[in-house]
C-alpha positions in Angstrom: 91.3 -0.6 278.4 93.6 -1.5 275.6 96.7 -0.7 277.6 95.7 -2.6 280.7 95.3 -6.0 279.0 92.7 -8.7 279.9 93.5 -8.7 283.6 93.2 -4.9 283.8 89.9 -4.9 281.9 88.5 -7.5 284.2 89.5 -5.4 287.3 88.0 -2.3 285.7 84.7 -4.0 285.0 84.5 -5.4 288.5 85.3 -2.0 290.0 82.6 -0.3 287.9 80.0 -2.9 288.8 80.9 -2.6 292.5 80.5 1.2 292.4 77.2 0.9 290.6 75.8 -1.4 293.2 77.1 0.8 296.0 75.3 3.8 294.5 72.0 1.8 294.5 72.4 1.1 298.2 69.6 2.7 300.3 72.0 3.1 303.2 74.6 4.9 301.1 71.9 7.1 299.6 70.9 8.2 303.1 74.5 8.9 304.1 75.3 11.0 300.9 72.1 13.0 301.2 71.9 15.7 298.6 75.1 14.7 296.8 73.8 11.2 296.1 72.1 12.2 292.8 75.3 13.8 291.4 77.5 10.9 292.5 75.0 8.3 291.2 74.8 10.0 287.8 78.6 10.1 287.5 78.8 6.3 288.2 76.0 5.5 285.7 77.8 7.6 283.1 81.0 5.7 283.7 79.1 2.4 283.3 77.7 3.5 280.0 81.0 4.7 278.7 82.8 1.5 279.8 80.2 -0.6 278.0 80.4 1.4 274.8 84.2 1.5 274.8 84.4 -2.3 275.5 82.0 -3.2 272.7 84.0 -1.1 270.2 87.3 -2.5 271.4 86.0 -6.1 271.1 84.9 -5.4 267.5 88.3 -3.9 266.7 90.1 -7.0 268.1 87.9 -9.3 266.0 88.7 -7.4 262.8 92.5 -7.1 263.5 92.7 -10.8 264.4 90.9 -11.6 261.1 93.7 -9.9 259.2 96.4 -11.5 261.4 95.1 -15.0 260.9 94.9 -14.7 257.1 97.8 -15.9 255.0 100.7 -13.8 253.9 99.3 -11.4 251.4 100.7 -9.4 248.5 98.3 -6.6 249.3 101.0 -4.3 250.6 100.3 -2.8 254.0 96.6 -3.0 254.0 96.4 -4.9 257.3 98.7 -2.4 258.9 96.8 0.6 257.5 93.6 -1.0 258.8 95.0 -1.3 262.3 96.1 2.3 262.3 92.7 3.4 261.1 91.0 1.6 263.9 93.4 3.1 266.4 92.6 6.6 265.1 88.8 6.0 265.2 88.9 4.7 268.8 91.2 7.5 269.9 88.9 10.2 268.4 86.9 12.4 270.8 83.6 11.5 269.2 84.0 7.8 270.3 84.6 8.6 273.9 82.6 11.8 274.4 80.5 12.1 277.6 77.2 10.2 277.4 75.3 11.9 280.2 72.3 12.5 280.3 70.7 9.3 279.1 69.0 11.0 276.2 72.4 12.0 274.8 73.6 8.4 275.4 70.8 7.0 273.3 71.5 9.5 270.6 75.2 8.5 270.6 74.3 4.8 270.5 72.1 5.4 267.4 74.9 7.4 265.7 77.5 4.8 266.6 75.3 2.1 265.2 75.0 3.9 261.9 78.7 4.8 261.7 79.9 1.3 262.6 77.3 -1.2 261.4 74.9 0.3 258.9 75.5 -1.1 255.4 75.9 1.9 253.0 77.6 0.4 250.0 75.2 -0.9 247.3 77.0 -3.5 245.3 75.7 -4.2 241.8 77.2 -7.6 241.9 77.7 -9.8 245.0 78.4 -13.4 246.0 77.7 -15.6 249.0 81.3 -15.1 250.3 81.0 -11.3 250.4 77.5 -11.5 251.9 78.8 -13.8 254.6 81.6 -11.4 255.4 79.1 -8.6 255.8 76.9 -10.7 258.1 79.8 -11.6 260.3 81.2 -8.1 260.5 77.7 -6.7 261.4 77.3 -8.9 264.5 77.0 -7.0 267.7 77.7 -10.0 270.0 80.0 -13.0 269.5 80.6 -16.2 271.2 83.8 -17.2 273.0 84.9 -20.1 270.9 87.9 -20.0 268.6 85.7 -19.9 265.6 84.1 -16.7 266.9 87.4 -14.8 267.2 88.0 -14.1 263.5 86.2 -14.1 260.2 85.0 -17.6 259.6 85.4 -18.6 255.9 87.1 -21.1 253.8 90.3 -19.4 252.7 90.4 -21.2 249.4 87.0 -19.7 248.5 88.7 -16.4 247.7 90.1 -18.0 244.5 86.6 -18.5 243.3 85.9 -16.6 240.0 82.6 -15.3 241.4 84.4 -13.7 244.4 87.0 -12.2 242.2 84.3 -10.8 239.8 82.4 -9.3 242.8 85.4 -7.5 244.1 86.4 -6.4 240.6 83.0 -4.9 240.0 83.1 -3.3 243.4 86.4 -1.6 242.6 84.8 0.2 239.6 82.7 2.6 241.8 85.1 2.9 244.7 86.9 6.2 245.3 87.9 8.2 248.3 84.5 9.9 248.7 82.7 6.5 248.6 85.2 4.9 250.9 84.8 7.7 253.5 81.0 7.6 253.2 80.9 3.9 254.2 80.4 2.6 257.7 83.2 0.8 259.6 81.7 -2.5 258.5 81.6 -1.3 254.9 85.2 -0.3 255.0 86.3 -3.5 256.7 84.5 -5.6 254.1 86.2 -3.7 251.3 89.7 -3.8 252.8 89.5 -7.4 253.9 88.2 -8.5 250.5 91.1 -6.9 248.7 93.5 -8.3 251.2 92.2 -11.9 250.7 91.9 -11.6 246.9 95.4 -10.4 246.7 96.7 -13.1 249.0 95.0 -16.1 247.4 93.9 -15.4 243.9 97.0 -15.6 241.8 95.1 -15.0 238.6 93.5 -11.9 240.1 96.8 -10.1 240.5 96.1 -7.7 237.7 96.4 -4.0 237.2 92.9 -3.3 238.6 93.8 -5.1 241.8 97.1 -3.3 242.3 95.4 0.0 241.6 92.6 -0.8 244.1 95.1 -1.7 246.9 97.2 1.4 246.3 94.2 3.7 246.2 92.8 2.2 249.4 96.1 2.7 251.2 96.1 6.3 250.1 92.5 6.9 251.2 93.2 5.5 254.7 96.3 7.7 255.0 94.4 10.8 254.0 91.6 10.3 256.5 93.7 9.4 259.5 
């Protein structure tokens, strides 16, 4: 879906829906006879896999666009490493495994929901900006307006001392084990917060921030 672009994705979805409707045709069911059940199951599986793949790809584009639309940052290659991490996750076999039968599909949906959206980091200190970031990242559906395409925040808010303090306190318990244990939303919130703090908060460019950025880049490289 990623290689085909928007026109290719539209054609794919139309084709899958056409096949699904055909397989529900009484006339076609009669013509296929005993093979109808097998063919119908294959089409339904394709529909489910397409829906799952498309939803993950939409989330990935939202996250990557959020980095791209942010200002030039001194956070090194965090945005690049994040894009590579997303490519690795979406290319892994566990994200595209066969979903049939329906019981396995439901199990996979639950697991994907936990891996991608369940909040696992427990912050001792937080602020409205970080909470807003978490809420936006955790959305399963988005609108089609420009405001829905990226993280919606006031860029200048990242210079707020409360935001800097929150990320600083957050960095004190972050290590590779904690980073890996987080969901995709957790990891995005951490990496994006570092990216924005380093890009905007001139006063926050201190040793702890440099160490946090460097460590995060290393963790991402190690798990890819």
